[in-house]
Backbone of each chain as nested JSON, in Angstrom:
{
  "chains": [
    {"id": "A", "residues": [
      {"number": 1, "name": "UNK", "atoms": {"N": [42.908, -48.076, 32.266], "CA": [42.923, -46.893, 31.663], "C": [41.83, -45.819, 31.946]}},
      {"number": 2, "name": "UNK", "atoms": {"N": [43.073, -44.896, 31.809], "CA": [41.965, -43.299, 32.857], "C": [41.963, -42.444, 31.96]}},
      {"number": 3, "name": "UNK", "atoms": {"N": [40.01, -41.803, 31.904], "CA": [40.556, -40.754, 30.885], "C": [40.7, -39.77, 31.85]}},
      {"number": 4, "name": "UNK", "atoms": {"N": [41.791, -39.059, 31.514], "CA": [42.345, -37.507, 32.003], "C": [42.389, -36.744, 30.614]}},
      {"number": 5, "name": "UNK", "atoms": {"N": [42.764, -35.373, 31.482], "CA": [42.542, -34.01, 31.105], "C": [44.071, -33.301, 30.352]}},
      {"number": 6, "name": "UNK", "atoms": {"N": [44.61, -33.735, 29.816], "CA": [45.687, -32.671, 29.679], "C": [46.465, -30.866, 29.925]}},
      {"number": 7, "name": "UNK", "atoms": {"N": [46.594, -31.514, 31.022], "CA": [46.488, -29.493, 32.207], "C": [47.876, -29.239, 32.5]}},
      {"number": 8, "name": "UNK", "atoms": {"N": [49.308, -29.765, 31.98], "CA": [50.596, -28.861, 30.767], "C": [51.642, -30.009, 30.559]}},
      {"number": 9, "name": "UNK", "atoms": {"N": [52.174, -29.012, 31.085], "CA": [53.86, -30.351, 31.169], "C": [55.314, -29.652, 32.118]}},
      {"number": 10, "name": "UNK", "atoms": {"N": [55.725, -30.809, 32.123], "CA": [57.052, -30.535, 33.121], "C": [57.965, -30.708, 32.035]}},
      {"number": 11, "name": "UNK", "atoms": {"N": [59.362, -29.874, 32.744], "CA": [60.467, -30.281, 31.785], "C": [61.373, -30.369, 33.339]}},
      {"number": 12, "name": "UNK", "atoms": {"N": [62.673, -31.622, 32.89], "CA": [63.253, -32.016, 33.715], "C": [64.552, -31.722, 32.826]}},
      {"number": 13, "name": "UNK", "atoms": {"N": [65.659, -31.6, 33.505], "CA": [67.445, -31.883, 33.184], "C": [68.121, -33.205, 33.843]}},
      {"number": 14, "name": "UNK", "atoms": {"N": [67.1, -33.098, 35.269], "CA": [67.595, -34.459, 35.455], "C": [66.612, -35.497, 36.389]}},
      {"number": 15, "name": "UNK", "atoms": {"N": [66.799, -36.904, 35.232], "CA": [66.108, -37.562, 35.438], "C": [66.279, -39.091, 35.257]}},
      {"number": 16, "name": "UNK", "atoms": {"N": [66.003, -40.256, 35.549], "CA": [65.887, -41.565, 34.473], "C": [66.224, -41.712, 33.853]}},
      {"number": 17, "name": "UNK", "atoms": {"N": [67.736, -42.486, 33.392], "CA": [68.313, -42.344, 31.654], "C": [67.304, -42.384, 31.424]}},
      {"number": 18, "name": "UNK", "atoms": {"N": [66.184, -43.673, 31.399], "CA": [65.466, -43.688, 30.527], "C": [65.037, -43.443, 29.542]}},
      {"number": 19, "name": "UNK", "atoms": {"N": [64.417, -42.154, 31.036], "CA": [63.21, -40.471, 30.317], "C": [64.06, -39.43, 29.672]}},
      {"number": 20, "name": "UNK", "atoms": {"N": [65.341, -40.11, 29.438], "CA": [65.967, -38.943, 28.431], "C": [64.846, -38.564, 26.817]}},
      {"number": 21, "name": "UNK", "atoms": {"N": [64.903, -37.693, 26.493], "CA": [64.503, -37.233, 25.115], "C": [62.303, -36.827, 25.268]}},
      {"number": 22, "name": "UNK", "atoms": {"N": [62.334, -37.868, 25.97], "CA": [60.669, -37.82, 25.929], "C": [59.882, -36.356, 27.15]}},
      {"number": 23, "name": "UNK", "atoms": {"N": [58.375, -36.388, 26.775], "CA": [57.848, -35.478, 27.076], "C": [57.294, -35.921, 27.976]}},
      {"number": 24, "name": "UNK", "atoms": {"N": [56.799, -35.218, 29.242], "CA": [56.393, -35.1, 30.357], "C": [54.906, -34.464, 30.684]}},
      {"number": 25, "name": "UNK", "atoms": {"N": [53.703, -35.145, 30.616], "CA": [52.836, -34.307, 30.179], "C": [51.876, -34.281, 31.851]}},
      {"number": 26, "name": "UNK", "atoms": {"N": [51.404, -32.829, 32.565], "CA": [50.411, -33.238, 33.816], "C": [49.172, -33.925, 33.198]}},
      {"number": 27, "name": "UNK", "atoms": {"N": [48.661, -34.43, 33.807], "CA": [47.28, -35.503, 33.188], "C": [46.366, -35.282, 34.241]}},
      {"number": 28, "name": "UNK", "atoms": {"N": [45.066, -34.643, 33.94], "CA": [43.892, -34.98, 35.646], "C": [43.344, -35.597, 35.387]}},
      {"number": 29, "name": "UNK", "atoms": {"N": [43.057, -36.904, 36.399], "CA": [41.807, -37.764, 36.336], "C": [41.0, -37.132, 36.196]}},
      {"number": 30, "name": "UNK", "atoms": {"N": [39.292, -37.962, 35.564], "CA": [38.053, -36.918, 34.456], "C": [36.564, -37.965, 34.76]}},
      {"number": 31, "name": "UNK", "atoms": {"N": [36.035, -37.198, 34.536], "CA": [34.309, -37.659, 34.711], "C": [34.444, -38.21, 33.753]}},
      {"number": 32, "name": "UNK", "atoms": {"N": [33.631, -39.156, 32.476], "CA": [33.736, -39.09, 31.121], "C": [32.136, -36.561, 31.234]}},
      {"number": 33, "name": "UNK", "atoms": {"N": [31.289, -36.309, 31.597], "CA": [31.618, -35.681, 31.953], "C": [32.335, -34.12, 32.469]}},
      {"number": 34, "name": "UNK", "atoms": {"N": [33.919, -35.037, 32.493], "CA": [34.921, -33.906, 32.815], "C": [35.289, -32.655, 33.997]}},
      {"number": 35, "name": "UNK", "atoms": {"N": [33.998, -33.665, 35.352], "CA": [34.549, -33.45, 36.516], "C": [35.747, -33.966, 36.94]}},
      {"number": 36, "name": "UNK", "atoms": {"N": [37.046, -33.762, 37.251], "CA": [38.099, -33.482, 38.449], "C": [38.099, -34.916, 39.073]}},
      {"number": 37, "name": "UNK", "atoms": {"N": [38.886, -35.401, 39.509], "CA": [38.781, -36.691, 40.031], "C": [40.293, -36.713, 41.184]}},
      {"number": 38, "name": "UNK", "atoms": {"N": [40.194, -35.888, 41.934], "CA": [42.051, -36.18, 42.173], "C": [42.939, -35.778, 42.374]}},
      {"number": 39, "name": "UNK", "atoms": {"N": [43.817, -35.901, 42.525], "CA": [45.728, -35.344, 41.863], "C": [45.78, -35.812, 40.114]}},
      {"number": 40, "name": "UNK", "atoms": {"N": [46.583, -34.623, 39.979], "CA": [47.056, -35.558, 38.559], "C": [48.506, -35.561, 38.721]}},
      {"number": 41, "name": "UNK", "atoms": {"N": [48.714, -36.794, 37.712], "CA": [50.137, -37.828, 37.344], "C": [50.226, -37.464, 36.499]}},
      {"number": 42, "name": "UNK", "atoms": {"N": [51.927, -37.916, 35.992], "CA": [52.753, -37.468, 35.464], "C": [52.738, -38.673, 34.151]}},
      {"number": 43, "name": "UNK", "atoms": {"N": [52.46, -38.615, 33.082], "CA": [52.632, -39.505, 32.084], "C": [53.578, -38.976, 30.558]}},
      {"number": 44, "name": "UNK", "atoms": {"N": [54.2, -40.088, 30.302], "CA": [55.017, -39.919, 28.788], "C": [53.928, -39.694, 27.999]}},
      {"number": 45, "name": "UNK", "atoms": {"N": [53.906, -38.434, 26.914], "CA": [53.987, -38.102, 25.604], "C": [54.209, -38.518, 24.366]}},
      {"number": 46, "name": "UNK", "atoms": {"N": [54.046, -40.401, 23.662], "CA": [54.833, -40.061, 22.528], "C": [53.559, -39.92, 21.797]}},
      {"number": 47, "name": "UNK", "atoms": {"N": [52.241, -38.731, 21.711], "CA": [51.578, -39.037, 20.684], "C": [51.791, -37.69, 20.347]}},
      {"number": 48, "name": "UNK", "atoms": {"N": [52.37, -36.433, 21.502], "CA": [52.045, -35.259, 21.265], "C": [50.361, -34.618, 21.607]}},
      {"number": 49, "name": "UNK", "atoms": {"N": [49.901, -34.638, 22.68], "CA": [48.418, -34.176, 23.417], "C": [48.942, -32.527, 23.197]}},
      {"number": 50, "name": "UNK", "atoms": {"N": [48.178, -32.116, 23.096], "CA": [47.654, -30.809, 23.528], "C": [46.87, -30.711, 24.522]}},
      {"number": 51, "name": "UNK", "atoms": {"N": [47.081, -29.012, 24.993], "CA": [46.233, -28.229, 26.188], "C": [45.719, -28.686, 26.033]}},
      {"number": 52, "name": "UNK", "atoms": {"N": [44.625, -29.173, 27.001], "CA": [43.452, -29.462, 27.206], "C": [42.576, -30.388, 26.551]}},
      {"number": 53, "name": "UNK", "atoms": {"N": [44.0, -31.248, 26.089], "CA": [42.664, -31.9, 25.437], "C": [42.392, -33.322, 25.841]}},
      {"number": 54, "name": "UNK", "atoms": {"N": [42.01, -34.331, 25.898], "CA": [41.245, -35.446, 26.472], "C": [41.84, -36.27, 25.693]}},
      {"number": 55, "name": "UNK", "atoms": {"N": [42.708, -37.01, 26.905], "CA": [43.345, -38.471, 26.919], "C": [43.177, -39.829, 27.724]}},
      {"number": 56, "name": "UNK", "atoms": {"N": [43.171, -40.335, 27.025], "CA": [43.234, -42.183, 27.725], "C": [45.146, -41.874, 28.081]}},
      {"number": 57, "name": "UNK", "atoms": {"N": [44.901, -42.653, 29.332], "CA": [46.222, -42.74, 30.048], "C": [45.51, -43.826, 30.428]}},
      {"number": 58, "name": "UNK", "atoms": {"N": [47.042, -45.335, 29.945], "CA": [47.495, -46.423, 30.187], "C": [48.857, -46.376, 31.538]}},
      {"number": 59, "name": "UNK", "atoms": {"N": [48.024, -47.446, 32.443], "CA": [49.022, -47.034, 33.863], "C": [50.226, -48.61, 34.17]}},
      {"number": 60, "name": "UNK", "atoms": {"N": [50.398, -49.058, 32.487], "CA": [50.78, -50.167, 31.768], "C": [51.884, -50.729, 32.7]}},
      {"number": 61, "name": "UNK", "atoms": {"N": [52.875, -50.456, 33.369], "CA": [54.28, -50.111, 32.936], "C": [55.076, -51.797, 31.807]}},
      {"number": 62, "name": "UNK", "atoms": {"N": [54.956, -52.45, 32.134], "CA": [55.374, -53.559, 30.925], "C": [55.401, -52.632, 29.632]}},
      {"number": 63, "name": "UNK", "atoms": {"N": [54.553, -51.39, 29.23], "CA": [53.956, -50.394, 27.894], "C": [55.651, -50.027, 27.863]}},
      {"number": 64, "name": "UNK", "atoms": {"N": [55.493, -49.421, 29.045], "CA": [56.419, -48.421, 29.082], "C": [57.799, -48.598, 29.11]}},
      {"number": 65, "name": "UNK", "atoms": {"N": [57.9, -49.852, 29.182], "CA": [59.236, -50.975, 29.438], "C": [59.791, -51.041, 27.274]}},
      {"number": 66, "name": "UNK", "atoms": {"N": [58.62, -50.756, 26.665], "CA": [58.86, -51.394, 25.709], "C": [59.324, -49.833, 24.742]}},
      {"number": 67, "name": "UNK", "atoms": {"N": [58.196, -48.892, 24.779], "CA": [58.388, -47.734, 25.145], "C": [58.963, -46.615, 24.79]}},
      {"number": 68, "name": "UNK", "atoms": {"N": [59.778, -47.087, 26.236], "CA": [61.284, -46.737, 26.214], "C": [62.674, -47.509, 25.819]}},
      {"number": 69, "name": "UNK", "atoms": {"N": [62.213, -48.639, 25.336], "CA": [63.213, -49.391, 25.574], "C": [64.225, -49.52, 26.25]}},
      {"number": 70, "name": "UNK", "atoms": {"N": [63.417, -49.664, 27.917], "CA": [64.654, -49.549, 29.367], "C": [64.052, -50.692, 29.612]}},
      {"number": 71, "name": "UNK", "atoms": {"N": [63.815, -51.745, 30.385], "CA": [63.53, -52.977, 30.869], "C": [64.151, -52.002, 32.731]}},
      {"number": 72, "name": "UNK", "atoms": {"N": [64.2, -51.656, 33.066], "CA": [64.554, -50.912, 34.679], "C": [64.401, -49.96, 34.679]}},
      {"number": 73, "name": "UNK", "atoms": {"N": [63.285, -49.514, 32.782], "CA": [63.124, -47.264, 33.471], "C": [61.974, -47.88, 34.465]}},
      {"number": 74, "name": "UNK", "atoms": {"N": [61.597, -46.784, 35.719], "CA": [60.672, -46.33, 36.876], "C": [59.495, -46.355, 36.139]}},
      {"number": 75, "name": "UNK", "atoms": {"N": [59.553, -45.605, 34.761], "CA": [58.443, -44.635, 34.371], "C": [56.938, -45.881, 33.739]}},
      {"number": 76, "name": "UNK", "atoms": {"N": [55.616, -45.277, 34.288], "CA": [54.152, -45.922, 34.287], "C": [53.154, -45.171, 33.413]}},
      {"number": 77, "name": "UNK", "atoms": {"N": [53.125, -44.214, 33.715], "CA": [52.411, -43.898, 33.139], "C": [51.957, -43.287, 31.627]}},
      {"number": 78, "name": "UNK", "atoms": {"N": [51.184, -43.381, 30.096], "CA": [52.074, -43.371, 29.397], "C": [50.503, -42.917, 28.517]}},
      {"number": 79, "name": "UNK", "atoms": {"N": [50.469, -42.111, 27.502], "CA": [49.599, -41.676, 27.252], "C": [48.669, -42.058, 25.364]}},
      {"number": 80, "name": "UNK", "atoms": {"N": [48.702, -43.547, 25.022], "CA": [47.645, -44.071, 24.531], "C": [47.283, -44.159, 23.17]}},
      {"number": 81, "name": "UNK", "atoms": {"N": [46.249, -42.465, 23.263], "CA": [44.917, -41.961, 22.715], "C": [44.846, -40.759, 22.871]}},
      {"number": 82, "name": "UNK", "atoms": {"N": [44.187, -39.856, 21.897], "CA": [43.92, -39.209, 21.908], "C": [42.146, -38.913, 21.334]}},
      {"number": 83, "name": "UNK", "atoms": {"N": [41.443, -38.575, 22.629], "CA": [39.999, -37.899, 22.793], "C": [39.337, -37.335, 21.615]}},
      {"number": 84, "name": "UNK", "atoms": {"N": [38.644, -38.216, 20.543], "CA": [37.88, -37.438, 19.765], "C": [36.492, -36.773, 20.468]}},
      {"number": 85, "name": "UNK", "atoms": {"N": [35.83, -37.419, 20.653], "CA": [34.477, -37.208, 20.929], "C": [34.229, -38.218, 22.043]}}
    ]},
    {"id": "B", "residues": [
      {"number": 1, "name": "UNK", "atoms": {"N": [53.533, -41.692, 37.197], "CA": [54.395, -40.99, 38.024], "C": [53.645, -39.329, 38.589]}},
      {"number": 2, "name": "UNK", "atoms": {"N": [53.632, -39.401, 40.247], "CA": [52.679, -38.126, 40.678], "C": [54.711, -37.015, 40.908]}},
      {"number": 3, "name": "UNK", "atoms": {"N": [53.698, -35.674, 40.585], "CA": [54.606, -35.009, 42.091], "C": [54.642, -34.371, 43.165]}},
      {"number": 4, "name": "UNK", "atoms": {"N": [55.943, -34.349, 43.473], "CA": [55.634, -33.823, 45.328], "C": [56.48, -32.617, 45.707]}},
      {"number": 5, "name": "UNK", "atoms": {"N": [56.647, -32.352, 46.723], "CA": [57.51, -31.669, 47.123], "C": [58.878, -31.347, 48.6]}},
      {"number": 6, "name": "UNK", "atoms": {"N": [59.871, -31.833, 47.942], "CA": [61.163, -32.098, 49.168], "C": [61.06, -31.574, 50.681]}},
      {"number": 7, "name": "UNK", "atoms": {"N": [60.434, -32.322, 51.194], "CA": [60.043, -31.166, 52.601], "C": [61.62, -31.458, 53.293]}},
      {"number": 8, "name": "UNK", "atoms": {"N": [62.744, -33.177, 53.457], "CA": [63.331, -33.211, 54.403], "C": [63.698, -34.508, 53.708]}},
      {"number": 9, "name": "UNK", "atoms": {"N": [64.339, -34.523, 54.888], "CA": [65.47, -36.195, 54.833], "C": [65.488, -36.55, 55.604]}},
      {"number": 10, "name": "UNK", "atoms": {"N": [65.714, -38.325, 54.906], "CA": [65.36, -39.702, 56.254], "C": [67.202, -40.32, 56.274]}},
      {"number": 11, "name": "UNK", "atoms": {"N": [67.735, -40.364, 57.35], "CA": [69.097, -40.488, 57.116], "C": [69.162, -42.696, 57.493]}},
      {"number": 12, "name": "UNK", "atoms": {"N": [69.973, -42.998, 57.72], "CA": [69.649, -44.652, 58.044], "C": [70.55, -44.757, 58.296]}},
      {"number": 13, "name": "UNK", "atoms": {"N": [71.479, -45.882, 59.624], "CA": [72.834, -46.222, 59.886], "C": [72.827, -47.684, 59.061]}},
      {"number": 14, "name": "UNK", "atoms": {"N": [71.222, -48.215, 59.442], "CA": [71.893, -49.704, 58.612], "C": [70.84, -49.342, 57.182]}},
      {"number": 15, "name": "UNK", "atoms": {"N": [70.612, -50.501, 56.188], "CA": [69.659, -50.271, 55.68], "C": [70.18, -52.011, 54.876]}},
      {"number": 16, "name": "UNK", "atoms": {"N": [69.164, -52.074, 53.628], "CA": [69.544, -53.469, 53.061], "C": [70.082, -53.541, 51.739]}},
      {"number": 17, "name": "UNK", "atoms": {"N": [70.541, -53.979, 51.616], "CA": [72.606, -53.86, 50.225], "C": [71.902, -53.397, 49.876]}},
      {"number": 18, "name": "UNK", "atoms": {"N": [70.927, -53.336, 48.747], "CA": [70.461, -53.028, 47.385], "C": [69.914, -51.273, 47.905]}},
      {"number": 19, "name": "UNK", "atoms": {"N": [70.171, -50.674, 48.781], "CA": [69.834, -49.508, 49.318], "C": [70.74, -48.086, 48.274]}},
      {"number": 20, "name": "UNK", "atoms": {"N": [71.971, -49.378, 48.922], "CA": [73.617, -48.011, 49.424], "C": [74.147, -47.043, 47.693]}},
      {"number": 21, "name": "UNK", "atoms": {"N": [74.022, -45.746, 47.849], "CA": [74.402, -44.973, 46.604], "C": [73.008, -44.233, 46.76]}},
      {"number": 22, "name": "UNK", "atoms": {"N": [71.969, -44.317, 47.278], "CA": [71.747, -43.493, 47.364], "C": [70.695, -42.872, 48.626]}},
      {"number": 23, "name": "UNK", "atoms": {"N": [69.773, -42.061, 48.564], "CA": [69.032, -41.296, 50.046], "C": [67.909, -41.107, 50.184]}},
      {"number": 24, "name": "UNK", "atoms": {"N": [67.542, -41.016, 50.812], "CA": [65.922, -40.983, 51.637], "C": [64.8, -39.143, 51.691]}},
      {"number": 25, "name": "UNK", "atoms": {"N": [64.427, -39.44, 50.895], "CA": [63.567, -37.696, 50.955], "C": [62.428, -38.126, 51.581]}},
      {"number": 26, "name": "UNK", "atoms": {"N": [62.118, -37.465, 52.117], "CA": [60.455, -37.211, 52.638], "C": [60.083, -36.208, 51.268]}},
      {"number": 27, "name": "UNK", "atoms": {"N": [59.195, -36.44, 51.313], "CA": [57.984, -36.084, 50.396], "C": [56.731, -36.148, 50.25]}},
      {"number": 28, "name": "UNK", "atoms": {"N": [55.675, -34.583, 50.262], "CA": [54.918, -33.789, 50.331], "C": [54.073, -34.407, 49.062]}},
      {"number": 29, "name": "UNK", "atoms": {"N": [53.254, -34.54, 48.694], "CA": [52.847, -35.388, 47.368], "C": [52.375, -33.842, 46.515]}},
      {"number": 30, "name": "UNK", "atoms": {"N": [51.859, -33.991, 45.871], "CA": [51.712, -32.274, 45.24], "C": [49.971, -32.739, 45.005]}},
      {"number": 31, "name": "UNK", "atoms": {"N": [49.241, -32.273, 45.151], "CA": [46.912, -31.921, 45.032], "C": [47.36, -30.636, 43.948]}},
      {"number": 32, "name": "UNK", "atoms": {"N": [45.846, -30.92, 43.531], "CA": [45.57, -29.504, 42.603], "C": [46.079, -28.516, 42.756]}},
      {"number": 33, "name": "UNK", "atoms": {"N": [45.179, -28.093, 44.453], "CA": [45.348, -26.571, 44.735], "C": [47.202, -26.156, 44.634]}},
      {"number": 34, "name": "UNK", "atoms": {"N": [47.833, -26.86, 45.457], "CA": [50.0, -26.97, 45.63], "C": [50.007, -26.855, 44.494]}},
      {"number": 35, "name": "UNK", "atoms": {"N": [49.377, -27.516, 43.415], "CA": [50.189, -27.748, 42.093], "C": [49.658, -25.558, 41.359]}},
      {"number": 36, "name": "UNK", "atoms": {"N": [48.761, -25.44, 41.728], "CA": [48.16, -23.852, 41.658], "C": [48.872, -23.01, 41.874]}},
      {"number": 37, "name": "UNK", "atoms": {"N": [49.456, -23.706, 43.451], "CA": [50.122, -22.567, 44.096], "C": [49.693, -21.624, 45.625]}},
      {"number": 38, "name": "UNK", "atoms": {"N": [48.56, -22.854, 45.341], "CA": [47.98, -22.675, 47.205], "C": [46.931, -23.515, 47.651]}},
      {"number": 39, "name": "UNK", "atoms": {"N": [46.543, -23.424, 49.069], "CA": [46.3, -24.337, 49.039], "C": [46.783, -24.995, 49.577]}},
      {"number": 40, "name": "UNK", "atoms": {"N": [46.011, -26.468, 51.218], "CA": [47.274, -26.993, 52.041], "C": [46.853, -28.832, 51.157]}},
      {"number": 41, "name": "UNK", "atoms": {"N": [48.454, -29.656, 51.746], "CA": [48.341, -30.419, 51.273], "C": [46.708, -31.314, 51.758]}},
      {"number": 42, "name": "UNK", "atoms": {"N": [46.763, -32.472, 51.398], "CA": [46.251, -33.008, 51.52], "C": [46.617, -34.46, 52.3]}},
      {"number": 43, "name": "UNK", "atoms": {"N": [47.37, -34.989, 51.35], "CA": [47.846, -36.697, 52.101], "C": [48.719, -36.381, 52.8]}},
      {"number": 44, "name": "UNK", "atoms": {"N": [48.731, -37.473, 52.869], "CA": [50.016, -37.852, 54.323], "C": [51.412, -37.889, 53.132]}},
      {"number": 45, "name": "UNK", "atoms": {"N": [52.205, -36.905, 53.692], "CA": [53.284, -37.414, 53.688], "C": [53.808, -38.614, 53.463]}},
      {"number": 46, "name": "UNK", "atoms": {"N": [55.557, -39.048, 52.324], "CA": [55.584, -39.98, 52.042], "C": [58.069, -40.271, 51.727]}},
      {"number": 47, "name": "UNK", "atoms": {"N": [57.847, -41.363, 52.889], "CA": [59.495, -41.827, 52.304], "C": [59.328, -41.789, 50.706]}},
      {"number": 48, "name": "UNK", "atoms": {"N": [61.05, -41.229, 49.75], "CA": [61.014, -41.293, 49.264], "C": [63.11, -41.859, 48.34]}},
      {"number": 49, "name": "UNK", "atoms": {"N": [62.971, -42.837, 47.401], "CA": [64.558, -43.301, 47.629], "C": [64.542, -42.863, 46.168]}},
      {"number": 50, "name": "UNK", "atoms": {"N": [66.461, -41.945, 46.794], "CA": [66.29, -40.364, 46.207], "C": [68.07, -41.377, 44.996]}},
      {"number": 51, "name": "UNK", "atoms": {"N": [68.391, -41.06, 43.714], "CA": [69.51, -41.995, 43.503], "C": [70.148, -40.207, 42.858]}},
      {"number": 52, "name": "UNK", "atoms": {"N": [69.26, -39.176, 42.706], "CA": [69.913, -37.797, 40.973], "C": [70.03, -36.706, 42.422]}},
      {"number": 53, "name": "UNK", "atoms": {"N": [69.861, -37.147, 43.52], "CA": [70.562, -35.62, 43.971], "C": [69.342, -34.732, 44.541]}},
      {"number": 54, "name": "UNK", "atoms": {"N": [68.374, -34.403, 44.748], "CA": [67.157, -33.757, 44.953], "C": [67.359, -33.523, 46.433]}},
      {"number": 55, "name": "UNK", "atoms": {"N": [67.015, -32.133, 46.751], "CA": [66.893, -31.332, 48.04], "C": [65.787, -31.084, 48.353]}},
      {"number": 56, "name": "UNK", "atoms": {"N": [65.994, -30.469, 49.517], "CA": [64.462, -30.047, 50.256], "C": [64.446, -28.743, 49.857]}},
      {"number": 57, "name": "UNK", "atoms": {"N": [63.444, -28.001, 48.999], "CA": [62.58, -27.655, 48.198], "C": [62.203, -28.132, 46.721]}},
      {"number": 58, "name": "UNK", "atoms": {"N": [62.898, -28.82, 46.578], "CA": [62.617, -29.41, 44.864], "C": [61.501, -30.073, 44.858]}},
      {"number": 59, "name": "UNK", "atoms": {"N": [60.841, -29.93, 43.229], "CA": [59.849, -30.525, 43.509], "C": [60.245, -32.46, 42.409]}},
      {"number": 60, "name": "UNK", "atoms": {"N": [59.595, -32.857, 43.344], "CA": [59.881, -34.561, 42.183], "C": [59.041, -34.843, 41.388]}},
      {"number": 61, "name": "UNK", "atoms": {"N": [59.525, -35.527, 40.695], "CA": [57.996, -37.093, 40.004], "C": [59.171, -38.061, 40.329]}},
      {"number": 62, "name": "UNK", "atoms": {"N": [57.866, -39.097, 41.649], "CA": [58.421, -39.835, 42.111], "C": [57.11, -41.169, 41.794]}},
      {"number": 63, "name": "UNK", "atoms": {"N": [57.684, -42.626, 41.783], "CA": [56.816, -43.291, 41.497], "C": [56.281, -44.052, 42.397]}},
      {"number": 64, "name": "UNK", "atoms": {"N": [55.281, -45.07, 42.678], "CA": [54.942, -45.587, 43.233], "C": [54.835, -46.908, 43.057]}},
      {"number": 65, "name": "UNK", "atoms": {"N": [55.081, -47.979, 43.785], "CA": [54.077, -49.09, 43.218], "C": [55.706, -49.649, 42.435]}},
      {"number": 66, "name": "UNK", "atoms": {"N": [54.65, -51.201, 41.633], "CA": [55.848, -52.439, 41.473], "C": [57.412, -51.364, 40.231]}},
      {"number": 67, "name": "UNK", "atoms": {"N": [56.891, -50.928, 39.687], "CA": [58.09, -49.485, 39.205], "C": [59.272, -49.362, 39.498]}},
      {"number": 68, "name": "UNK", "atoms": {"N": [58.599, -48.899, 41.607], "CA": [59.493, -48.31, 42.08], "C": [60.505, -48.984, 42.388]}},
      {"number": 69, "name": "UNK", "atoms": {"N": [60.28, -50.585, 41.735], "CA": [61.407, -51.769, 42.514], "C": [62.545, -51.559, 40.917]}},
      {"number": 70, "name": "UNK", "atoms": {"N": [61.932, -51.174, 39.696], "CA": [62.493, -51.677, 38.526], "C": [63.23, -51.285, 38.521]}},
      {"number": 71, "name": "UNK", "atoms": {"N": [64.092, -50.229, 38.443], "CA": [65.523, -49.83, 38.047], "C": [66.678, -50.163, 39.097]}},
      {"number": 72, "name": "UNK", "atoms": {"N": [66.101, -51.475, 39.745], "CA": [67.144, -52.033, 41.197], "C": [67.185, -52.868, 40.167]}},
      {"number": 73, "name": "UNK", "atoms": {"N": [68.725, -53.263, 40.268], "CA": [69.279, -54.862, 39.82], "C": [68.381, -56.417, 39.705]}},
      {"number": 74, "name": "UNK", "atoms": {"N": [68.239, -56.21, 42.158], "CA": [68.011, -56.798, 42.085], "C": [66.308, -56.233, 43.386]}},
      {"number": 75, "name": "UNK", "atoms": {"N": [65.093, -58.099, 43.193], "CA": [64.584, -57.9, 43.416], "C": [64.91, -56.811, 44.984]}},
      {"number": 76, "name": "UNK", "atoms": {"N": [63.337, -55.603, 45.372], "CA": [64.081, -54.531, 46.465], "C": [62.797, -54.515, 47.258]}},
      {"number": 77, "name": "UNK", "atoms": {"N": [62.287, -53.802, 48.248], "CA": [61.79, -53.757, 48.705], "C": [62.101, -52.274, 49.255]}},
      {"number": 78, "name": "UNK", "atoms": {"N": [60.84, -51.757, 48.592], "CA": [60.962, -49.768, 48.098], "C": [59.554, -49.443, 47.536]}},
      {"number": 79, "name": "UNK", "atoms": {"N": [58.581, -48.511, 47.694], "CA": [57.918, -48.701, 48.0], "C": [57.472, -47.312, 46.816]}},
      {"number": 80, "name": "UNK", "atoms": {"N": [58.1, -46.667, 47.199], "CA": [58.158, -44.451, 46.614], "C": [59.734, -44.413, 45.305]}},
      {"number": 81, "name": "UNK", "atoms": {"N": [60.231, -44.128, 44.439], "CA": [61.885, -44.38, 43.855], "C": [61.117, -42.248, 43.032]}},
      {"number": 82, "name": "UNK", "atoms": {"N": [62.794, -41.466, 43.723], "CA": [62.613, -40.208, 42.744], "C": [63.022, -40.489, 41.183]}},
      {"number": 83, "name": "UNK", "atoms": {"N": [62.505, -40.296, 39.647], "CA": [62.593, -41.068, 38.37], "C": [62.992, -39.476, 38.475]}},
      {"number": 84, "name": "UNK", "atoms": {"N": [62.233, -37.83, 38.15], "CA": [63.058, -36.951, 37.464], "C": [62.835, -35.757, 38.502]}},
      {"number": 85, "name": "UNK", "atoms": {"N": [64.087, -34.918, 38.876], "CA": [63.177, -34.016, 39.507], "C": [63.119, -31.929, 38.708]}},
      {"number": 86, "name": "UNK", "atoms": {"N": [62.278, -31.967, 38.993], "CA": [61.519, -30.594, 38.022], "C": [62.147, -29.355, 37.584]}},
      {"number": 87, "name": "UNK", "atoms": {"N": [61.973, -29.64, 36.41], "CA": [63.292, -27.564, 36.294], "C": [61.686, -26.822, 36.651]}},
      {"number": 88, "name": "UNK", "atoms": {"N": [61.014, -26.58, 35.79], "CA": [59.6, -25.723, 35.7], "C": [58.487, -27.085, 35.194]}},
      {"number": 89, "name": "UNK", "atoms": {"N": [57.454, -25.976, 35.874], "CA": [56.133, -26.813, 35.864], "C": [54.831, -26.154, 34.086]}},
      {"number": 90, "name": "UNK", "atoms": {"N": [54.516, -26.25, 34.139], "CA": [53.068, -26.092, 33.261], "C": [51.821, -26.147, 33.913]}},
      {"number": 91, "name": "UNK", "atoms": {"N": [51.49, -25.839, 34.388], "CA": [49.658, -26.166, 34.862], "C": [49.03, -24.983, 34.78]}},
      {"number": 92, "name": "UNK", "atoms": {"N": [47.959, -25.392, 33.735], "CA": [46.948, -24.48, 33.1], "C": [45.912, -24.876, 33.213]}},
      {"number": 93, "name": "UNK", "atoms": {"N": [44.946, -24.794, 34.247], "CA": [44.169, -26.383, 34.194], "C": [42.427, -24.854, 33.252]}},
      {"number": 94, "name": "UNK", "atoms": {"N": [42.454, -25.454, 32.615], "CA": [40.565, -24.609, 32.046], "C": [40.141, -23.316, 32.852]}},
      {"number": 95, "name": "UNK", "atoms": {"N": [40.389, -22.517, 33.345], "CA": [39.628, -21.902, 33.733], "C": [37.417, -21.991, 33.737]}},
      {"number": 96, "name": "UNK", "atoms": {"N": [37.108, -22.018, 34.755], "CA": [35.51, -22.335, 35.283], "C": [35.113, -21.288, 34.944]}}
    ]}
  ]
}
């Protein structure tokens, strides 16, 4: 699991059919003190995380297949929690 | 999923059967600076399977690893799969 900060979102009309209706957010991996680590990744957001909120992102592809109810989805990253402190 | 810019394409004369119907894009991964519209690429470009129809100049969301092979019917040797073609990016990192 990755600790990330939400730095924005992307919209896409043309995408894999399994991802229709989901929100995609730009997640910047960070350290516990907020320093940025590496390039941003895209995750689906079932929880509705706000801009600059800290979130927990899982790279569990199996969870994404259950969430999207599609065995053949290419989606891997998904937000599983919004961090309070 | 990561964001990358399509900078070219690859054509093959013969390929594994399960790739039929798709094409291959040369993609430059986008780092923080690229998303903010400045800076030079730092990562090597990669070749990505595409069945959505992205063209040069498009920004796409590609998946790497096990999930790249998941959309195919049979087991497929593939490293990167184009999952979405980006319309708009709202990238607003906090100001330092």
